[in-house]
C-alpha positions in Angstrom: 66.9 150.2 77.1 64.2 147.6 76.7 64.6 144.4 78.7 63.0 141.0 78.5 60.1 140.0 80.8 62.0 138.1 83.5 60.1 135.3 85.2 61.7 133.6 88.2 60.5 130.0 88.8 61.2 127.9 91.9 59.8 125.2 94.2 60.3 125.4 98.0 59.3 123.4 101.0 57.2 124.8 103.8 60.4 125.7 105.7 61.7 127.6 102.7 64.3 125.3 101.2 64.9 124.6 97.5 64.5 121.1 96.1 68.3 120.3 95.9 69.3 118.8 99.2 72.3 116.8 98.3 73.1 113.4 96.7 69.6 112.1 97.2 67.7 114.9 95.7 64.2 115.7 97.1 61.8 116.6 94.4 59.2 119.1 95.8 57.0 119.5 92.7 54.3 117.1 91.7 54.1 115.4 88.2 51.3 117.8 87.2 53.5 120.8 88.2 56.4 119.5 86.2 54.1 119.6 83.2 53.2 123.1 84.1 56.9 124.0 84.1 57.2 122.4 80.7 54.4 124.7 79.5 56.1 127.8 80.9 59.3 126.8 79.2 57.5 126.4 75.9 56.2 129.9 76.3 59.7 131.4 76.9 62.2 132.7 74.3 65.0 131.6 76.6 65.6 129.6 79.8 68.4 130.6 82.2 70.2 128.8 85.1 73.3 129.7 87.0 76.5 127.6 86.6 76.1 126.4 90.2 72.8 124.8 89.3 74.4 123.2 86.2 77.1 121.6 88.4 74.7 120.5 91.2 71.7 119.2 89.2 73.0 118.6 85.6 69.7 119.6 84.1 68.7 119.3 80.5 66.2 122.2 80.5 64.1 120.9 77.6 60.6 121.3 76.4 59.5 117.7 76.8 56.1 117.8 75.2 56.2 117.0 71.5 53.0 118.9 71.0 54.4 122.1 72.6 57.6 121.8 70.5 55.5 121.4 67.4 53.4 124.5 68.3 56.6 126.5 68.7 57.8 125.5 65.2 54.4 126.1 63.7 54.5 129.7 65.2 57.9 130.3 63.5 60.0 129.8 66.7 62.9 127.4 67.3 61.8 124.0 68.6 63.5 124.7 71.9 64.1 128.0 73.8 67.6 129.4 73.9 69.4 127.9 76.9 71.5 130.4 78.9 73.9 130.1 81.8 75.9 132.6 83.8 79.3 132.1 85.3 81.9 134.4 86.6 84.8 131.9 86.5 84.0 130.1 83.2 84.3 126.8 85.1 81.8 124.6 83.2 81.6 120.9 82.6 81.6 120.3 78.8 80.0 116.9 79.4 76.9 118.2 81.1 73.5 117.4 79.7 72.8 121.1 79.2 75.2 121.3 76.3 74.2 118.2 74.4 70.4 118.5 74.3 67.9 121.0 73.0 68.7 124.0 70.8 71.2 126.9 71.0 73.3 127.6 74.1 74.7 130.8 75.4 77.1 131.6 78.2 77.5 135.0 79.8 80.6 135.5 81.8 83.4 137.9 82.7 86.3 138.9 80.6 88.4 136.5 82.7 86.0 133.7 82.5 85.4 134.0 78.7 88.7 132.5 77.8 88.2 129.5 80.0 84.6 128.9 78.9 85.5 129.1 75.3 88.4 126.7 75.7 86.2 124.2 77.6 83.1 124.4 75.3 84.6 125.0 71.9 81.7 125.4 69.4 79.1 124.0 71.8 78.0 127.4 72.9 78.3 131.1 72.2 80.3 132.8 74.9 79.7 136.5 75.7 82.0 138.4 78.1 80.3 141.2 80.0 83.4 143.0 81.4 85.4 142.6 84.5 82.3 141.6 86.5 78.9 140.1 85.8 76.4 142.9 84.9 72.8 141.7 84.9 71.3 144.7 83.2 73.9 144.4 80.4 73.1 140.7 80.1 69.4 141.3 79.8 69.9 144.1 77.3 72.1 141.8 75.2 69.5 139.1 75.4 66.8 141.5 74.2 68.6 143.5 71.6 71.0 140.9 70.1 69.2 137.6 70.7 65.6 138.9 70.4 64.5 137.5 73.8 61.2 139.0 74.9 60.4 136.5 77.7 63.1 134.9 79.9 62.4 132.1 82.3 64.9 131.8 85.2 65.1 128.5 86.9 67.8 129.1 89.4 69.6 128.8 91.5 69.1 130.8 94.7 72.1 133.1 94.0 70.7 134.1 90.5 67.2 134.6 91.9 68.6 136.7 94.7 70.7 139.0 92.5 67.8 139.6 90.0 65.5 140.6 92.9 68.1 142.8 94.6 68.5 144.8 91.4 64.7 145.0 90.7 65.0 143.1 87.4 62.5 140.4 88.0 59.0 141.0 86.6 57.4 138.0 88.1 58.0 135.2 90.7 56.3 131.9 90.2 56.7 130.0 93.5 55.4 126.5 94.1 55.0 125.6 97.8 55.2 121.8 98.6 53.7 120.2 101.7 57.0 119.1 103.1 59.4 120.1 105.8 63.1 119.6 104.9 64.7 120.5 108.2 68.3 120.2 106.9 70.2 123.3 108.0 72.7 122.7 105.1 70.0 122.6 102.4 70.0 125.7 100.1 67.4 128.4 100.6 65.6 130.0 97.7 66.9 133.6 98.5 69.9 134.9 100.3 70.4 138.0 102.4 70.8 141.4 100.9 69.1 144.7 99.9 65.7 143.7 98.6 63.2 146.3 97.5 60.8 147.3 100.2 57.0 146.8 100.2 54.8 143.8 99.7 54.7 141.9 96.4 51.5 141.9 94.4 49.7 138.6 94.3 48.7 137.9 90.7 47.3 134.4 91.0 47.1 131.2 93.1 46.4 127.7 91.8 46.2 124.3 93.4 48.2 121.7 91.4 47.6 118.2 93.0 49.2 118.6 96.5 51.3 121.8 95.8 50.2 125.4 95.4 51.4 127.8 92.7 51.6 131.4 93.7 52.5 134.2 91.2 53.8 137.5 92.5 55.0 140.7 91.0 57.1 143.5 92.6 55.4 146.8 93.4 58.0 149.1 95.0 59.3 151.8 92.6 62.9 152.1 91.8 65.0 154.8 93.5 67.7 155.6 90.9 68.0 156.5 87.2 67.6 152.9 86.0 64.1 151.6 85.7 63.0 148.5 87.6 60.4 145.9 86.7 57.9 147.6 89.0 58.6 150.9 87.2 57.6 149.3 84.0 54.4 147.9 85.5 53.3 151.2 86.9 54.1 153.2 83.8 52.2 150.6 81.7 49.2 151.1 84.0 49.5 154.9 83.5 49.5 154.4 79.7 46.4 152.2 79.9 44.6 154.8 81.9 45.1 157.3 79.1 42.7 155.2 77.0 39.9 156.3 79.5 40.2 159.9 78.6 37.3 161.5 76.8 38.4 162.2 73.2 39.7 165.7 72.4 41.1 167.5 69.4 42.8 170.1 71.5 44.5 168.2 74.3 46.5 165.0 74.8 45.1 161.9 76.5 47.3 161.1 79.5 47.2 158.7 82.4 49.0 159.0 85.8 49.6 156.9 88.9 51.2 158.0 92.2 53.0 155.2 94.0 54.6 155.3 97.5 58.1 154.0 98.1 56.7 150.7 99.5 54.6 150.0 96.4 51.3 151.3 97.7 49.2 153.0 95.0 48.3 156.4 96.4 46.1 157.7 93.6 45.5 157.5 89.8 44.0 159.9 87.3 43.5 160.7 83.7 43.0 163.8 81.5 39.5 165.3 81.5 38.5 163.1 84.4 35.1 163.6 85.9 33.3 166.8 85.2 36.5 168.9 84.6 37.1 169.2 80.9 40.7 170.7 81.3 42.1 168.7 84.3 45.4 167.0 83.6 46.2 163.4 84.6 48.9 164.3 87.2 46.7 167.1 88.6 43.7 164.7 88.9 45.8 162.1 90.7 47.6 164.5 93.1 44.3 166.1 94.1 43.1 162.8 95.6 46.1 162.7 98.1 46.3 164.9 101.2 48.8 167.6 100.8 50.5 166.6 104.1 50.7 162.9 103.3 54.1 161.9 104.6 54.5 159.3 101.8 54.7 161.9 99.0 58.4 162.8 99.3 59.3 159.2 98.7 56.7 158.6 96.0 57.1 158.3 92.3 54.7 159.8 89.8 54.1 157.7 86.6 52.8 159.7 83.7 52.3 158.4 80.2 53.3 161.8 78.8 56.0 164.2 80.2 54.3 166.5 82.8 53.6 169.9 81.3 55.8 172.9 81.9 53.3 175.5 80.6 49.5 175.6 80.3 46.8 178.1 79.7 43.9 176.5 81.5 45.4 176.5 85.0 47.8 178.8 86.9 50.3 176.0 87.7 51.5 173.3 85.2 51.8 169.7 86.3 55.6 169.8 86.7 55.2 172.6 89.3 52.3 170.7 91.0 54.5 167.6 91.3 57.4 169.6 92.9 55.0 171.4 95.2 53.7 168.1 96.4 57.2 167.1 97.4 57.6 164.2 94.9 61.1 163.9 93.6 60.9 161.0 91.1 58.9 160.9 87.9 58.8 158.1 85.3 57.3 158.9 81.9 57.1 157.2 78.5 57.0 160.1 76.0 58.4 163.6 75.8 55.8 166.2 75.0 55.8 167.1 71.2 55.3 170.6 69.8 51.7 169.9 68.9 50.2 172.4 71.4 53.2 173.9 73.2 56.4 174.6 71.4 59.6 173.5 73.1 57.8 172.2 76.2 60.3 170.9 78.7 58.5 169.6 81.8 61.4 167.2 82.4 63.8 170.1 82.6 61.6 172.0 85.0 61.4 168.9 87.2 65.2 168.4 87.2 65.8 172.0 88.0 63.5 171.6 91.0 65.5 168.6 92.2 63.4 165.7 90.9 64.8 162.7 89.0 63.1 162.0 85.7 63.3 158.5 84.1 62.1 158.0 80.5 61.1 154.6 79.2 60.9 154.9 75.4 59.9 151.2 75.1 56.4 152.3 76.3 56.2 155.3 74.0 54.0 153.6 71.4 51.5 152.5 74.0 51.3 156.1 75.4 50.7 157.4 71.9 47.9 155.1 71.0 45.0 157.2 72.4 46.6 160.3 70.8 47.1 158.9 67.3 44.5 161.3 65.8 46.6 164.3 67.1 49.9 163.0 65.7 48.8 162.1 62.1 
């Protein structure tokens, strides 16, 4: 299911603490950075904070710039982003600023917490129960499918950030580093312990803002199970964009492929008809650039804009067999192969029979089809 683009935003001290240190709150961001946060909020469809942050900080979470609010309205959007909070217990203060400023409010909670939240808030907010426990993927799917949220800004707290990163659901981390040491062992840290994805994050951008530094990171490590992670979506989108590099053809699809190790290292990429070979397939081209004895292949993921082929006439082995022979056991694709050239092709079935996991992300199907539009008319 499609999910919103999830952006985590936080400010930390040099020793890794958040900017909520007790009754006398220490503000780590500069005035110019607060304005940047306002700009990011204005770009979002929704802004989310955990109930703990509501209780500790009593934030308003507004777009403060009148010009930015006017621009949202001129673009046909609500003046303020949807304001969202998450609580397992439903224990919320109905007098908090959050409920009485800005636009629409939404509470995600458990079945147990829904009754309490609804009783406390009345008509102030919509309350959505997610089941016996909080389910972040179900929450994001509901935001996307029911509330039309394409871009979600998450402003904390540390527990919320930690859970989203543990589950591979964060597309981007915007981290502001302030030139201060807090030194208080009781001060909250940005992230808690737990099973984070392996590998290094990808640095997207750095920017000096007065005396603080903004760093933007994205995850790179592929998922390991049947549910796609934010990194999976990034790599598959890259494969779809590679398909646009293929020389045009009336007799073959344009496909892009990327092979990524378990730690997020890109091992190789390729596209159909690459180089001087007029019949090479994308997965074939990418795998040919990796040593056959590379120990990273068994833990790698192949991202292919089109389902790897199960039959072909131009080579003795189809791409699904090449992937299995290389030892790869996870494939992510955007689009099942149609009957245009091969009837009832089932590369996914061949891969699954060989012990590989196949994940299909239909939300990227349209992007994968773009360089093949002339074949599908």
